[in-house]
C-alpha positions as CSV (number, residue, x, y, z in Angstrom):
1,X,117.7,-63.9,-150.0
2,X,114.1,-63.1,-150.2
3,X,113.1,-61.3,-153.2
4,X,109.8,-58.3,-151.6
5,X,106.8,-58.6,-153.2
6,X,107.4,-55.2,-154.9
7,X,110.0,-56.4,-155.9
8,X,108.5,-59.2,-158.0
9,X,105.6,-57.4,-159.0
10,X,108.2,-55.2,-161.4
11,X,109.7,-57.8,-163.4
12,X,108.3,-57.2,-166.5
13,X,106.2,-60.0,-167.3
14,X,104.5,-60.2,-163.6
15,X,103.7,-55.8,-164.3
16,X,102.6,-56.8,-168.3
17,X,100.2,-59.1,-166.3
18,X,99.5,-56.8,-163.8
19,X,98.1,-54.5,-166.7
20,X,96.5,-57.0,-168.0
21,X,94.2,-58.3,-165.8
22,X,93.2,-54.7,-164.3
23,X,91.8,-54.3,-167.3
24,X,88.7,-58.0,-167.0
25,X,86.1,-58.1,-164.7
26,X,87.5,-59.1,-161.0
27,X,86.3,-62.3,-161.1
28,X,87.2,-63.2,-163.8
29,X,91.6,-62.1,-162.4
30,X,92.4,-65.3,-160.4
31,X,91.3,-68.3,-163.8
32,X,93.1,-65.5,-165.8
33,X,96.4,-65.5,-164.2
34,X,97.0,-69.9,-164.6
35,X,97.4,-68.5,-168.5
36,X,100.9,-66.9,-167.7
37,X,104.0,-68.8,-167.0
38,X,105.2,-67.0,-163.6
39,X,106.5,-68.5,-160.7
40,X,104.3,-69.1,-157.6
41,X,105.9,-65.9,-155.4
42,X,105.1,-63.9,-158.8
43,X,101.6,-65.2,-159.2
44,X,100.5,-64.1,-155.2
45,X,102.4,-60.7,-156.2
46,X,100.3,-60.2,-158.4
47,X,97.3,-61.1,-156.8
48,X,98.3,-59.3,-153.8
49,X,98.5,-55.6,-156.1
50,X,95.0,-56.1,-158.0
51,X,93.5,-56.4,-154.0
52,X,95.5,-53.1,-152.7
53,X,94.4,-51.3,-155.6
54,X,91.0,-52.4,-155.7
55,X,91.6,-51.3,-151.6
56,X,93.0,-48.4,-152.3
57,X,90.5,-46.1,-154.8
58,X,88.6,-45.2,-151.1
59,X,91.0,-42.9,-150.5
60,X,92.7,-42.4,-154.1
61,X,89.9,-43.0,-156.7
62,X,90.9,-44.2,-160.1
63,X,94.4,-43.6,-159.6
64,X,95.2,-46.4,-157.4
65,X,94.8,-48.5,-160.4
66,X,97.9,-47.4,-162.3
67,X,99.5,-47.4,-158.8
68,X,101.4,-49.9,-156.4
69,X,101.7,-50.4,-152.5
70,X,102.6,-52.3,-149.4
71,X,99.9,-53.3,-147.1
72,X,101.5,-50.8,-144.7
73,X,102.7,-48.1,-146.7
74,X,98.5,-47.7,-147.8
75,X,97.9,-47.9,-144.3
76,X,99.4,-44.9,-143.5
77,X,99.2,-43.0,-146.7
78,X,97.2,-40.0,-147.1
79,X,93.9,-39.3,-148.6
80,X,94.6,-38.4,-152.2
81,X,91.8,-35.1,-151.2
82,X,94.0,-34.3,-147.9
83,X,97.5,-34.6,-150.3
84,X,96.2,-32.0,-152.8
85,X,94.8,-29.6,-149.5
86,X,99.0,-30.0,-148.7
87,X,100.3,-30.1,-152.1
88,X,98.2,-26.4,-152.2
89,X,99.8,-24.3,-149.6
90,X,103.2,-25.2,-151.0
91,X,101.7,-24.4,-154.5
92,X,100.8,-21.0,-152.8
93,X,103.4,-20.0,-151.3
94,X,105.3,-19.6,-154.1
95,X,107.7,-22.5,-153.6
96,X,108.6,-24.8,-156.6
97,X,111.0,-27.6,-154.8
98,X,109.9,-29.9,-151.9
99,X,111.6,-32.5,-150.4
100,X,109.7,-35.0,-149.2
101,X,110.9,-36.2,-145.9
102,X,109.2,-40.2,-145.1
103,X,107.7,-39.8,-148.5
104,X,106.2,-43.4,-147.6
105,X,104.7,-44.7,-151.2
106,X,105.0,-41.4,-152.6
107,X,100.9,-40.0,-152.0
108,X,101.9,-36.4,-150.9
109,X,104.8,-36.2,-153.2
110,X,102.5,-37.0,-156.4
111,X,99.8,-34.6,-155.4
112,X,102.7,-31.8,-155.6
113,X,104.2,-33.2,-158.5
114,X,100.5,-32.6,-160.4
115,X,100.5,-29.0,-159.3
116,X,104.3,-28.5,-161.3
117,X,106.4,-28.8,-158.1
118,X,109.3,-30.8,-158.4
119,X,109.7,-33.0,-155.6
120,X,112.4,-35.3,-153.8
121,X,111.8,-37.7,-151.9
122,X,112.9,-40.1,-149.7
123,X,112.4,-43.5,-147.3
124,X,114.0,-45.4,-145.2
125,X,112.2,-48.4,-146.9
126,X,113.5,-49.4,-149.6
127,X,109.8,-51.1,-150.7
128,X,108.4,-47.8,-150.3
129,X,111.0,-45.9,-152.4
130,X,110.3,-48.9,-155.0
131,X,106.8,-47.7,-154.6
132,X,107.3,-43.6,-154.7
133,X,109.4,-44.5,-157.6
134,X,107.3,-46.6,-159.4
135,X,104.2,-44.0,-158.9
136,X,106.0,-41.2,-159.5
137,X,106.8,-42.3,-162.8
138,X,104.9,-39.9,-165.0
139,X,106.3,-37.2,-163.4
140,X,109.6,-36.2,-165.2
141,X,111.0,-33.7,-162.1
142,X,111.0,-35.9,-159.7
143,X,113.5,-38.2,-157.6
144,X,112.6,-41.0,-155.0
145,X,115.3,-42.0,-153.0
146,X,116.3,-44.6,-150.6
147,X,117.8,-42.7,-146.8
148,X,117.0,-41.9,-143.4
149,X,115.8,-38.9,-143.0
150,X,117.4,-37.9,-139.9
151,X,121.3,-38.2,-141.4
152,X,120.7,-35.4,-144.3
153,X,122.1,-33.2,-145.0
154,X,120.2,-30.2,-145.1
155,X,122.0,-27.2,-145.8
156,X,122.8,-29.5,-148.7
157,X,119.3,-30.0,-150.2
158,X,118.3,-26.4,-149.3
159,X,121.8,-25.1,-151.4
160,X,120.5,-27.8,-154.1
161,X,117.6,-25.4,-154.6
162,X,115.0,-27.1,-152.0
163,X,113.3,-24.2,-151.4
164,X,110.3,-26.6,-148.5
165,X,110.7,-29.7,-146.7
166,X,107.3,-31.2,-146.2
167,X,108.0,-34.7,-143.7
168,X,105.3,-37.3,-142.0
169,X,107.3,-38.9,-139.7
170,X,107.0,-42.6,-138.2
171,X,104.7,-43.1,-135.8
172,X,105.0,-47.0,-134.9
173,X,107.3,-49.6,-134.3
174,X,108.8,-52.5,-136.1
175,X,111.3,-52.5,-139.2
176,X,108.3,-51.9,-141.7
177,X,106.5,-49.0,-139.5
178,X,103.3,-52.3,-139.0
179,X,103.6,-52.3,-134.7
180,X,101.8,-50.6,-131.8
181,X,101.6,-46.6,-132.5
182,X,104.1,-44.0,-130.9
183,X,102.5,-41.9,-128.4
184,X,106.3,-39.5,-127.4
185,X,107.0,-36.9,-130.3
186,X,110.1,-36.9,-128.9
187,X,110.4,-41.4,-130.1
188,X,109.1,-41.1,-133.3
189,X,111.3,-41.1,-136.5
190,X,112.5,-38.3,-136.9
191,X,111.5,-36.7,-133.6
192,X,110.2,-33.8,-133.4
193,X,112.1,-31.5,-132.6
194,X,114.1,-32.9,-134.8
195,X,111.7,-32.4,-138.1
196,X,110.9,-28.4,-136.6
197,X,114.9,-28.0,-136.0
198,X,115.3,-28.3,-140.2
199,X,112.8,-25.4,-140.0
200,X,116.7,-22.8,-139.8
201,X,117.9,-23.5,-142.4
202,X,115.0,-22.9,-144.8
203,X,115.0,-19.5,-143.2
204,X,118.2,-18.8,-143.5
205,X,117.7,-19.8,-147.1
206,X,115.2,-17.0,-147.9
207,X,111.9,-20.0,-146.9
208,X,109.7,-20.6,-143.7
209,X,108.5,-23.3,-145.3
210,X,108.1,-26.4,-143.1
211,X,104.6,-29.0,-143.1
212,X,104.5,-31.0,-140.5
213,X,102.0,-34.4,-140.9
214,X,102.1,-35.5,-137.1
215,X,99.1,-37.5,-134.5
216,X,96.1,-36.1,-133.9
217,X,96.6,-36.7,-130.4
218,X,99.8,-34.4,-130.7
219,X,99.5,-31.9,-127.7
220,X,99.6,-28.6,-127.9
221,X,102.6,-28.2,-126.0
222,X,104.1,-29.2,-128.2
223,X,103.2,-26.9,-131.2
224,X,106.2,-24.1,-131.9
225,X,103.6,-20.3,-131.4
226,X,103.5,-19.4,-134.5
227,X,103.0,-22.3,-136.5
228,X,99.3,-23.5,-137.6
229,X,97.8,-26.6,-136.3
230,X,95.1,-28.0,-138.4
231,X,93.6,-30.4,-138.1
232,X,91.7,-32.7,-140.7
233,X,88.7,-35.2,-140.7
234,X,86.7,-36.5,-143.1
235,X,82.8,-38.4,-143.2
236,X,83.6,-37.8,-139.6
237,X,87.3,-39.8,-138.7
238,X,90.3,-37.7,-137.7
239,X,93.3,-38.7,-139.6
240,X,95.9,-36.0,-139.2
241,X,97.3,-32.9,-137.6
242,X,99.3,-30.7,-140.0
243,X,101.9,-28.2,-138.6
244,X,102.4,-25.6,-140.5
245,X,105.2,-22.5,-140.7
246,X,104.6,-18.9,-141.4
247,X,105.2,-19.6,-145.3
248,X,102.6,-22.5,-145.6
249,X,99.8,-20.3,-144.3
250,X,97.3,-18.4,-145.2
251,X,95.8,-16.6,-142.0
252,X,98.4,-16.3,-139.6
253,X,99.0,-18.4,-137.2
254,X,96.2,-20.1,-134.4
255,X,94.4,-23.7,-134.1
256,X,92.5,-24.8,-137.2
257,X,90.1,-27.7,-138.5
258,X,89.0,-29.1,-142.0
259,X,86.0,-30.7,-142.2
260,X,85.4,-33.2,-145.6
261,X,82.1,-34.0,-146.3
262,X,81.8,-35.7,-149.3
263,X,83.7,-33.6,-151.8
264,X,83.3,-30.2,-150.1
265,X,85.9,-28.6,-147.2
266,X,84.7,-26.4,-144.3
267,X,87.5,-25.4,-142.4
268,X,87.2,-23.0,-138.9
269,X,90.4,-21.6,-137.6
270,X,90.7,-19.7,-134.8
271,X,93.8,-17.2,-134.4
272,X,96.0,-17.5,-131.8
273,X,99.1,-19.4,-129.8
274,X,98.0,-22.7,-131.1
275,X,100.4,-23.8,-127.6
276,X,97.9,-22.2,-124.8
277,X,95.4,-24.6,-124.2
278,X,92.1,-24.1,-125.2
279,X,89.4,-21.6,-123.9
280,X,86.6,-24.0,-120.7
281,X,83.7,-23.3,-120.6
282,X,80.9,-23.4,-118.2
283,X,77.9,-26.4,-118.7
284,X,75.0,-25.5,-119.8
285,X,72.9,-28.6,-118.7
286,X,70.6,-29.6,-121.1
287,X,68.2,-28.0,-123.6
288,X,66.1,-29.1,-126.7
289,X,69.1,-30.1,-128.8
290,X,71.7,-31.7,-128.5
291,X,74.9,-31.0,-130.5
292,X,77.9,-33.6,-131.3
293,X,80.6,-31.7,-133.1
294,X,83.2,-33.2,-136.1
295,X,86.2,-34.5,-133.7
296,X,88.6,-32.1,-135.7
297,X,86.7,-29.3,-134.0
298,X,87.0,-31.4,-130.7
299,X,91.1,-31.5,-131.4
300,X,91.5,-28.4,-132.4
301,X,89.5,-26.6,-129.6
302,X,87.2,-24.9,-131.1
303,X,84.4,-25.3,-128.7
304,X,84.0,-22.2,-127.4
305,X,84.2,-20.5,-130.8
306,X,81.1,-22.5,-132.3
307,X,79.4,-20.9,-128.9
308,X,80.1,-17.5,-129.6
309,X,78.8,-17.9,-133.1
310,X,76.1,-19.8,-133.2
311,X,72.7,-20.8,-131.1
312,X,74.8,-23.3,-129.3
313,X,74.6,-22.3,-125.2
314,X,77.2,-24.6,-124.7
315,X,78.9,-27.7,-123.3
316,X,75.6,-29.9,-121.9
317,X,78.5,-30.7,-118.7
318,X,82.3,-29.5,-118.1
319,X,85.3,-31.2,-120.6
320,X,82.4,-33.2,-122.1
321,X,81.9,-31.8,-126.0
322,X,78.5,-32.6,-126.4
323,X,77.0,-29.4,-127.0
324,X,73.0,-28.3,-126.4
325,X,70.6,-25.1,-127.8
326,X,67.2,-24.4,-127.8
327,X,67.5,-24.0,-131.6
328,X,68.6,-25.9,-134.7
329,X,72.1,-24.1,-135.7
330,X,72.7,-23.3,-138.7
331,X,75.4,-21.7,-141.3
332,X,78.4,-23.3,-141.9
333,X,79.0,-24.5,-138.6
334,X,76.0,-26.7,-139.1
335,X,78.6,-28.5,-141.6
336,X,80.9,-30.0,-138.8
337,X,77.9,-30.9,-135.9
338,X,75.4,-33.7,-136.4
339,X,72.7,-32.7,-134.0
340,X,69.6,-34.4,-132.1
341,X,66.1,-33.5,-130.9
342,X,66.3,-34.5,-127.3
343,X,63.4,-36.9,-126.4
344,X,63.4,-37.7,-123.1
345,X,66.1,-38.4,-120.3
346,X,66.7,-41.1,-117.9
347,X,69.1,-42.7,-115.5
348,X,72.5,-45.0,-117.1
349,X,71.2,-48.1,-116.6
350,X,69.6,-50.9,-119.2
351,X,66.4,-51.4,-118.0
352,X,66.2,-47.7,-116.9
353,X,66.4,-47.2,-121.1
354,X,64.4,-49.7,-121.9
355,X,61.5,-48.0,-119.8
356,X,61.4,-44.7,-122.1
357,X,62.0,-46.2,-125.0
358,X,59.1,-48.6,-125.3
359,X,57.2,-45.9,-124.5
360,X,58.7,-43.8,-128.3
361,X,58.4,-47.8,-129.6
362,X,61.8,-47.2,-131.4
363,X,62.3,-49.2,-135.3
364,X,65.7,-49.3,-134.4
365,X,68.4,-48.3,-131.6
366,X,71.6,-46.7,-132.1
367,X,73.9,-45.8,-129.0
368,X,76.5,-43.6,-128.6
369,X,78.8,-42.3,-125.8
370,X,81.1,-39.5,-124.4
371,X,82.6,-39.5,-120.9
372,X,80.5,-42.6,-119.5
373,X,82.5,-45.7,-119.2
374,X,80.5,-48.4,-120.9
375,X,80.5,-50.9,-123.8
376,X,78.4,-49.1,-126.5
377,X,77.7,-52.7,-128.4
378,X,76.9,-54.3,-125.1
379,X,74.1,-52.1,-124.3
380,X,73.2,-52.1,-128.2
381,X,72.8,-55.6,-128.0
382,X,71.3,-55.4,-125.1
383,X,68.6,-52.7,-126.2
384,X,68.1,-55.0,-129.2
385,X,67.3,-57.9,-127.1
386,X,64.2,-56.2,-125.4
387,X,63.1,-53.8,-128.0
388,X,63.5,-56.1,-131.2
389,X,61.1,-54.4,-134.1
390,X,57.7,-56.3,-134.7
391,X,57.7,-54.3,-138.6
392,X,60.4,-54.0,-141.5
393,X,59.8,-49.6,-141.1
394,X,62.5,-48.2,-139.5
395,X,60.9,-44.6,-139.8
396,X,61.4,-43.9,-136.0
397,X,65.2,-44.6,-135.1
398,X,66.1,-44.3,-131.9
399,X,69.8,-42.6,-130.3
400,X,70.9,-43.7,-126.9
401,X,73.9,-41.4,-125.8
402,X,75.6,-42.8,-123.0
403,X,76.9,-39.3,-121.1
404,X,77.2,-37.1,-118.5
405,X,74.7,-33.9,-117.8
406,X,75.5,-31.4,-115.7
407,X,78.6,-33.9,-114.0
408,X,75.9,-36.7,-113.7
409,X,75.8,-40.2,-115.1
410,X,72.6,-39.9,-118.0
411,X,71.1,-41.4,-120.7
412,X,69.3,-38.9,-123.2
413,X,67.5,-40.4,-125.6
414,X,67.6,-37.9,-129.1
415,X,66.3,-38.2,-133.0
416,X,69.1,-37.5,-135.0
417,X,68.3,-34.3,-137.0
418,X,68.5,-34.7,-140.5
419,X,70.9,-31.2,-141.3
């Protein structure tokens, strides 16, 4: 029977070697490894963990240097900054004991434990559970268990002191959850209906505290009407949606977007029935400025609220999430918008775009698209062939935005605003 890489690296000597190599420069590690009497599989496992730790620092910072990972587990793990936001909801609700069901490699468990919560974690993957045990080794009030969360007796867990549940249903095919994405919530493991059913025993136990990490593309119709649905992005990348029952909400039910930029987080909320469709706006055409909302804001359906609260006048075309204004947008909402000054508008054809660009003498060209069936990379390559800069200066960058304006396919030539 084969031994997994995680089991190999947790053997006494490989574990010692992993710690020793972590302390020396990366370029010297492979040659230093030859000084230890390890089996071939053990050497490979140590090198793999060093690589994964290095890759994990983007998500987890310096904590990654003392943790272990699986490749799939790291890919699917919550960023520590976002996991800390999850954990704060439970702490602020007065929860002391949480069950983390589908814990993966234990990042959310670690964040909750770091706030002093007692965490009982489960996962069906033995390698993931082994990682969680190591990653929680400095948290004495936490435990990691191997098991299928769909077969757990939730009422029994509550009788043993569990006050809240956090769950991250598996949304990929394959034994290690590394296959294709599963779009249907009924086919997740556990399914969304199953995970939501855990709310009732929690309520009977006195705590309406259920939090679910779900796919950001989840349709509104799947969201319970008294939940908060929160979409989270980090530096412009949409990462997840979370569904939070009443005890874990700070402002009541509705939809919200949390936009993380660097070390700052900005949250925008709309009190509403989160299962209802977002308000649709009529076209406002194209004014002096074009604005690209953060994807979390778009998915949370907050476009109309942004228009109501700022100088924004509306979308440039029906069902297109590019917005327009004749003034610079200021205030908190500006942190969730990328702005462009409109320089020209032309037909969405390379020849017409090239003609417009020549007049502007750009030193670099960026291509974006929304609502247009084009290949941005191919168009950008075509434009670069025509407009190769003749200087090393990049002081006149231009953006070509392929989209629809008042229902017509157009190319908007613009310059990014430095806000």
